[in-house]
N, C-alpha and C positions, 0 to 999 in steps of 0.2 A: 848105706849099703855096699858099695865100695866092692868092686869085683874087676875083672880082666876085662877089658876091651870086648866089646858085645857088638856084631853085627844086626843093629835092631831096627833097621830103616831101610828101606832102598828108596831111589831116585822117585818113584812112584807112590810110596808111602809117605815121604815127606811133601808131594805136591796134594795129596790127599789133606793135608793139614791146613788149617786155616792160616793164611799166610802172614797176618799181622801174630796171630798168636805164636805161631815159631820164629818170627822176628823178634818179639818183644823178649823170648825166652832167651835166644841167644845173644841178646843186647845186654843181659844181665854182665855189670861191670867186670865179675870176676871171670867169667867166661871168654866177654868180648877180649878182654884183656889178651887172653891163651889163642882163639883162632884166628883173630884179623879179618875176619869177613868182612867186605862190604856190604852194609845192611842199610835200606832204604828206610827212612823215616815212617813212610807210609808205604807197607808192604802189599805187592798183588803178586798173583800168580805168575804176570809177565816180568817182574823186577826181581823175583826173588830166586837167585840161582840156585836151585836146590841141589845139581850136580856137585857145585863146590863144596856146599853145605854138607854133602854125604862126605864127600873126600876127607874135609875137615875132620869130621865124625868118626872118620875110622883111623884117623891119625892115631899117634900114641900120647899126645899131650893133652886129649880131652880131662877136662876135669870129672872125677867121680860124680860129683853132685849133678853134672849136667848128663852124664850118662844113665845115674839113677832114673832122673826124671823122665828121659825120653824114652827110655825101658820101663819103666812104671806105668808110666800114663798109656803105653801102649798095652800092657797087660791089662790096667784095668779101664781099658776105653770101651767100656761094655756096659749095658744099662745096670747089671748086675754090682758091676764094679762101680758105677757111679753112684748107686744105692747105697754102697759101703762107704763112697767118699761123703757124700752127705751125712752119714753116721758120726763119720770122723769130724765133718765140720762142725757139727751139733758138740758133739762131747768136747772137741777144744774151744767151743764158744767163739767160732768164728763164723763170719756170713758166708753165704753162696757167693760165688765169684759172678760178677755181671757176663751176662752171654746174650747171644746173637742168634736166631734161628738156623742158622747156619754152622753153629759151632758144633762138632760132634763131642761123643764123651770123652775121646782123647784129648781134645783141645781144650774140654770144660777140667780136665784131670789138670793139664798143664797150669791152667790159670787157677787152679785152686793151690798147686805149689809154690807157683812164683809170687802170687799177694803175699805182701809185705817181707820178699826174700830180705835177707835168709833168716829172719826169726823163726820160719816153720821149715825148716830145711830136712826134716823126718818125715814130714807129712803124709807123703806117697807112700814110706815104708809103712807108716803107722795102718793106714788103708787097706795095704796090700796084706798086711799081718791079719788085718780083720777078716778079710776075704778066706784066706787060708782056714784061719780058725772055725768060721762059719760053714764052709766047706765040707771040714771034716765030720761036725755035727749033723749035718744034712742027710 
């Protein structure tokens, strides 16, 4: 998707994400090498520094892929968006990501995007395109 830096997250929004899902996203080697954040092995709301994460995400050196995942997971983080993600998973012959009861739709979108990374880099873009096509025909 690749676009200019986007202000897609606030500290409060980051705190609303499941801490381990956010940590696992930021720990992908190609992202971790750029942002140099201290990430705990097991993330909790208390040990994940959302202010530092937001400051890093708003810097000019955030990889486009990371920016895209964060933006598109926010856009697709609804029941309708998740429905389209599930359809895309089925079409791509992929399994639904394992989830916990406290995972939000945004968390599930991130989990679907980072499963087998980087094999499915454009997954959320395809799901987002599916949402757009279906919204125009509704």
